[in-house]
N, C-alpha and C positions, 0 to 999 in steps of 0.2 A: 282709882285704886278696885281693885276686884279682890273676896274672901270667897269661905273655899270650907267646905267641913273637911275635907278629908288631911288640910293645915299644912298641905303644901305644893307647889307646880305636878309633880317629883308625880308624886299619890293623887293627882286628879287625873292628870293624862295615863297613869296606868286602870284607873279605876276607870275613867270611862272607854278606852279601850279595852279593856275584859267585861262588862255591860253587855257591850253593839252585841246590835245585832250581824253585823256582818263590817265590822270593823269598822276600822275612821285611815281616809286619808291625812298627812298636814291642813293641806287645806282645810279641810274640814275642821281639823280642832282646833287654826290659826281662826277661823268665823265665832267656831262654840266658844273661845275663850279670851279673845280678841289681843291675847300674845303671842308670842311667834315661840316656837317646842318643837325648833330642828334641835337642841342641846340635847332637852329632855328626856323627847324615842330617843337617841344614838346614844346615854349612857341605862337607857330603859331592854338594851337591843342588846346593847355590849353584855347588860346580867343575865341575856338570860330571862330578862321582868318579861316579856315579849317576842311576836318574832315580827315580821314583816315579809310581803311575798309583791310582787311585778305585778300587775297586769293594767293592761295598757299604755305603758312605759311610762305609771306611776306604783309609787309605792304604798304600801296597802300596811298599815299593819294591825294585829292579829291575838288574839289568847297563846297566852301561853302553852299552854293543855292541845294535844294532839285537837280530841275530839271536838271541838268547841272551836280551832282551828278552824277545821275540816267545814264543820256547820257555817262559819263564817264563812266563809272561800267562797262556799256553794251557793247564799245568801246573794256576796259581794259581788255572784258573776250574773246576777236572775237581773238584779239592778243595772247592768253595763247595758245587758239584752236591748230591758226595756228599753233605755236609753236610745240605744240603735237605730229602733224599733217608730221611737216618736218624732212627727216631722217637725225638721226645725231645731233652730235652738232655746233655752229657756229664757223668761225676760234676765237672769242675773247673767249670761255668760251676754248677753249683750252691750250689761250698765258695763258688765266688768270690764268689754272692746271700748268706752262710752271713756270710761276715766281712764284706760290706759290713753287714751291722747293725747286727757287734759294732763295726763300729771309727769307724759311723754312729749313732748311737742317735740314736732319733729320726726316720728318716728314714722315704717312706710309702710305697707301692711307686713311683708314681710316679719320685719320689729316687732310688730303685734302680735303674730303670732309668740313670737321667741319667746315676749315677757307671760305669755297666756301657757305654756308650751309646758302641757300633763294637767291644767285646769280648765278642759275644755272639745268635745268633741272636735271631730276634722269639719269645718266648714266649704262651705258650696260655690259658688260663681258668687252667686248672686250677695250672701254674704260677704267675701270680701267686694265687690263692688262698693260696698251700704257701708264697711269702715273706709272703703277709699273717698269716701261722697263726702264723711264726716273728716280726715279729715284733709282734705281740698278748703271745705270748709272753712279750719280750722286757722289754718297755717297757708294758704292759697297753690301756687304749684311750686314752690318748692325754691325760686328763687332766690337770691342773696338781696336784699332788695339797700338801698340810700340808706344813708341819714335821713329822720327827720330834719329841718320842712323838703326837704324835696323829694320823699314816700310818705305815704300817710296812708300806716296800717288798718286806721280805727274804722277808718276812710273806705282802703277797698276788702274790709270785713263788710259790712254796714248795704254792702252791692252786692259783695259772693251772697250773698243771705238773699236778696230781691230774685237770685236766682237758680235758687236750691230746690225749686218744684220743676223747670224739664231740666237741673241734670238732674234727675230722682228719675226722670220718664226715659231720659238716653244712657246713665251709669244702670239704674237699677232696673231692669225692660220690665214689664207684668210680663206671667202673675207671683204676689207676692203673696207669702208665706203668710202662715199666721202669726208666725213672731215678727214674718217684717213689719208687717201691718201696723203693729206697735208701736216697732217704735219707728217710723216715720210718723206714724201719727206721734207721737211726744214728741220727735225735734224736729217737725214742723210747726207744734204747736212754741217749741222757745224761743224757737227763728219770727216769729212773729208776735209775740207782747213787742218787742222796737217796734214795728210802724205804728199799733194800736193805742198807743203817747206820743199827744207834740214834739213835746221837749225835743227825743230823737232824731223828731223825723228836721225838725228845729238847727240842729246842729249840723247834721249833715248840707244845711242847707248855706251854712254861716261857708265849714268848711268847701262847701267845694266852689265855692266864690270868694271864699278866698283863696281856691289852689289853680282858682283857674288865671286868678291876676295872682301868680305866684310864678304860674307857666307863660305867662305873657313874658315876666321884668328876663327870665331864665333864657327864655330869647332874642330880646335883645339885650340880655348882654353877651350872648354866644356859647351859655357855661357847656364842656364837655364834659363825661365820663369823669375824663382820670385830673378837672379839676374842680368837683368836687371834693368834699371832706372826706377825709375818710378809703378816698379814690383809687381805683385799682394803677401803678403807677408802666400796667402792663398793658393798657390801653393810649398812651402816650406814642405820640409817632412823632416823627424824625421835619419839622420845622425849616425851612427855607431864612432865616433872618429877618432875608428886606421884607416879606410875602409878609409873613409875624410880622413887621409894622404894619404894613398896609389893611393889613386885616384890626389891628388895634384902631387905628384911624376912622376906619367905617366901623365901628363898635360906639367909638367917641362918636360921630354923629347922630348914630341912633338915636343914642342913649337920652341927647338930646335934644332930639325932634317927642323920643317920645317923651320927657318929663317935661316938655312940653302940652303937648295931650292930659299929663296927666292936670299939669295944674289949672286946667283950662275944666278937668270934668268934677276936680275937689273943689278949687278953690278955696273960699276961708274959712273952709272940716278941715283944720288941718289934725283937728285933737276928734278926732270922729273914730269908730272902735272900724274904721269902711276898708277890705283891704288896701285896696290903690289910695289910702288919707296915708295909712301905719310907708307905706312903702317911700311915699311921696316925702314924708315926715328922714326915714333916714339919709333918705337919697340928701335930705340938707344938710341930716351931719355928717354927712362921711363922705356925699360924694367929689368931691375935691381929692380926696386920693383912690377912684377909682381908674384914671392913668393918669398920664408920663411918663409912662417906664421910661429910662433911659436904654437910649439904642451903645454897645462903645462901636466904631467904625472905625477904620484903617487910613495906611497918612494919602489913599485918595480916594476918600471921605466914604464906601464900600461899609453897609450894616455888615458886621460878627455876631452880632450875639446879642439881644432883645431880654432883658426882665421879665423873668414868666411874672403874671396876676396875680399869684397866687404861690403859698408862702409851702406845699403842696409836699415841695423838693426837700428840702428840708427836714420836713417833718419824716417824711419815708428814710431820709439817710437815718436820725436822730435814729428810731424806732431799727435799721437793720443796727445800728451801734448798741446797742437796748440788749437785741439779741445774740450780739453778738459774747458780751460780756456777761448776758446769763447766761451761757453756754459753759464757759469758761469756768463761773463763777461759783456755776446749781443755788444763785436765791433769784427768789419773787420779786423783793424787796434792793432796787434796787441804788433806792438814792445815794447811801452813802459813797457808795460805788464809784460814780457815775462823778461827786467830786468832787474826788481820790484824783478819777485820773489828767493828769497831765494833758494841756493841751495841742500835743504834738500826736493824738490819737490819732487823730481827726483826721492828720492830715497824712497816717499812712495807708488811709485807702485812695492815696493820688494813684499808690503805683500800679494802681489794677488799670489805671490809661498811662498805653504805650506815649501818645505824644507830652503825657505832664513830666515820661520816664528821661525821653527821648529830651528833653528842654533843661532837667536840675540836673544829665550827666552821662547825657549821649542811649547809655541801657543800661539793662542791671549791670550786666559784668563789670560797669563802669563805679556798681555804687558804691565800697566801699570804697575804693581809692577817692575818692568823691567828699566819704566821710573823713578819710584818716589828712586831709590837702587844707581840713580846717583847723584852725590858729587856734591853741588858748584862748584868746582873747575874747575869740568868738564865741566860743561854749558860755563863758562866764557872762556874756549878754543873752545868753537866751533865759529863755522861760525855764527853771528848777521841772525836774518832770520826776518829781515825787511831790510830793502837796498830802496835806496835812490839815483836815478842818478839824480833828476832834481836839484838836486845842492840851494835850493829854498833860505836858504844863503845865500848863496852869489850872486844870483840878483839883491836882497833888498837890500846888496850893492851896485850891481855895477850901480843900480839904486837911490839911495841915493846921487850916487859921481857923477850920471848922471846931477841930477840938483843942486843941489850948480857947478856942474861947468856955467849950464843954467844960475844962478840965483845967482852969488859972491853979493851979501850984504845976501844974508839969510848963510854964515857960520854958521855952528853949536860950535857950543861952547867946549871950548878944554875935561870935561866933559865926553859929548853928543861920539867924533872925538876918546876918548880916549876906551871907549864902544866899538865901531864901530869896532877900530884895532884887542882889542880885544876878540871880534868875529868870528875875519875877523881870526886871531890866531886860533883859537878854530876850526874851522872848517879848515881851513889850516894840 
């Protein structure tokens, strides 16, 4: 909370502009008062209590009197000229760029310039590469990473910090300006802190050991990118069922061999926090569910299809259904809408597949006739298309009974009570 001798933000801003030797920009007022003054400046400007001029793509707010305003403009132009003549940029600009990258992770160099547009002088190539270096240190190469534990972003960050010195020489070549030397020195001191403490180094050692064990397990199981959690369905390749069945058998043999080696190394230390002991523990719990995928065979015994190892296909289908429903209803919370949907909605997506349509009715042109051939008795046996999980009738009865308890003098008549009981019986 801030207080002013002027009594209000409006009066404070006007006094500061009037007393300033070179006027004020909005950014300067914001940093001085610690509050946003966009609306205040606009109100003073509309009522002609202050004026403004645009200098170097930045508006400077000035005194309403012409003579004072000209004096402020002259002083401001002198400040701009002296800043352009100075070498490099100020420490304040360096800090602002670093803060922008922290507040807006994933920003590119052009995004940083846009965030700071109008608040900093143009930057040179060395300065821009320094911004890119900080961005790489925080975010990496920008490629989408799979979820934990299929990637370890904190471990990657620790490894990047160890490469900082070499990247500095490659990306920000010498000679450095005095401002760049100060910024780089501060950055190197921040990055060097974890290396001076044994605890981060020990944590990294444990993480690397676990990562190596996990990668060996992943290679044994031959997990593809499409089979990862939230895996990209575009990575899926069409496979021949017989070849896929043989591949699963080979994976099973390799896994059993890996388990034998794992038991020899772990021994009786199954409760140890060692990564291999943890892997063996979960294999003992869930290993029986990893294999035994059923295969669909035709009358000649040829394999027509093999069940997937993961449920990613179902997850992707469910996500597509939610996306389609969200486009129709325009709501983000779809829990109730998904419950109200009839089961037949999921089957409509099969109409995109020609083989399904051919088996069902021959072609899409014959679909109306196929529905028309359904008898009334067949329709009665189908799942109802309307689903209502809100239990509106029960809710009304609950409210009626609560009202009766609150006002015992207003008990309903026997006829009304009988009707409510009958309605309740119908709902149940």
